N, C-alpha and C positions, 0 to 999 in steps of 0.2 A: 646411644639410644637406638633401639631397633625400630622396625616398622610399627609393631604393636604399641610401643611406648609413644611413638609419634601420633598414632591414631588416638590413643587415650588422651594425650596432651591436647590434640585438636578438639576432641569432644568436651574436655574440661573447659577449654577456652570458650567454645560455643555455648555451653550450658551456663557458664558464669556471665557471659555477655548478655544473653537473652534474659537470664534471671535478674540481673541488675536492672535492665530496662523495665522489666515487669514490676519489680519492687519500686523503682522510681515512679512509675505511673501510679501505682496504688498509694504510695506515700503522698504524691502530689495531689491526688484526688481527695485525700483525707485532711492533710495538714497545710497545704499551700493555697495560694490564690483565695478563692472563695470558700475554701475548706469543703467539708462534706456537704454543707448546705448549698454552696455554690455549684458543686458537682451535681447535686440532686436537682437543682433548678435547670441546669444545662440538660441533664437527661430528660427531664419533663419536656423541655422545649423540643427535643428530638422525637418525642412521642413515647418515651419509655416511662410508663406510669405504673405505680407511684414512683416518682423520681428518687425519693430517699431510699427505697428498697433497692433499686438498681444501682444507686451510687455505692451503697455498702456492699452489695453483691459483687459488683465489678472490682471495687477497690480491694476487698478481702481476697478475691480470687487472684488478682494480680500479685498481692503480697505473698499469698500462700504458694501459688504456682512458681513464682520467682524463687522463693527460698527452696522449694523442693527441687527445682532445676539445679540450683547452685550446688546442693548437696548430693544430687543424683538419687533422690528418694522417690520411689514410685513414679519414675520418669514418664511413662505413658499417660498417667493421670495428670501430672503436672503439664505435660504437653497439651493435653486436652483442655486444660484451663486456659493456656495461651491461645489455642485455636478458638475456643468459644468466645472469649472476650474480644479477640480481634475480628472474628466473624461478625459479631454484633456491631462493633465500631464501623466495620466496612460497610455494612448494609444501612445502618441508621444515619451515618454521617459522611462517610468519605466517598462512596461509590459515585454519587451524583456530581462530584467535583472533578472528575477525570483522573488520569493516572498520576500525574506529578504532584508531590506534596507541596511544592512551592506555588501552586496555583491558588487562586482565592478559594477559601473554604477548606483547603488541604485535600489533595487527592489521595488516592488509595495505595500508592506504591509502598509506603512504609508499613501500613497495617497488613497488606497482603504479604509482604516479605516476612513479617513476624508470624503470620498465620501459617505460611508454608514451612517456615523454619520449625515451628512447633510440631507440625505433622512429621517432618523429617526426623526430628529428635525422638519423637514417639516411636518411630520405626527403627531407628539406629540403636536407641538405648543410650544409657549413660556412660558406658565404657567401664573398664576395670577400676578406675579411680572414682568410685561412687559408693554410696550406702547400698544401692541396689545390688552391687556386686558382693558387698560384705554380708548381706542378709540372704543371698542366693535367690533374688527375685529376677534374675536375668532371663528366666523363661518367659517373661513378659515382653522381651524385646523382639524385633523382627516383625513379621506380619501381624502377630498378636498385638504388639505395642502400637503398630500403625493403626490397627482396627480400633483399639481402645482409645487412642488419641482422636481418631476421626469420629467415632460414635459419641464419645464424651463431649468433644468440642463442637463438631458440626451438628450432631443431633441435639445436644444441649442448647446450643445457640439458636437453632431453628425452633425448638420447642419454646424457648424463652420469648423469641420474637412473636410466635404465633399466639401466645397467651397474653403478653403484656404490651407489645408495640402497637401503638395507634399513631401512624404518621400524621403530622400536622397537615391540615388542608392547605393547599397551595393558594397564594393570593391571586385573585383574578386581576389581570393586567388591564 
């Protein structure tokens, strides 16, 4: 295995790992625990209204972006999906709880790691072992891919928050 094969193997492992995590999130939001209704209620409690819209939006984005990453299909857009969902989670739920995820309320280390990994994948691209390579969309990798992932993810997340997020009022002590 030469260096290029090693890089392609590493990218495949990274894409599959992040893709599985995202699919598991989406699946969990729709089918586990309180199902989509419970997810909608939780999103409402965070100020994402209407909760049912955002529960479906986040869950389907996680499922779609995860699958796209695994197959290496339109990778910068998939990366943008990861970035956007994790940015909204970071701002609405995790940032206020500090860095470490094991703190009460869950800190932001996990979602920040996924967000930055999504940006990196957008810039690096999917590698040779991908649908992107097979359909010759590798021109989207590099700076273009990083920009697509950032604009789609960060821009989309900020736009979504600006239009729909109404943080709950803090209780007076």
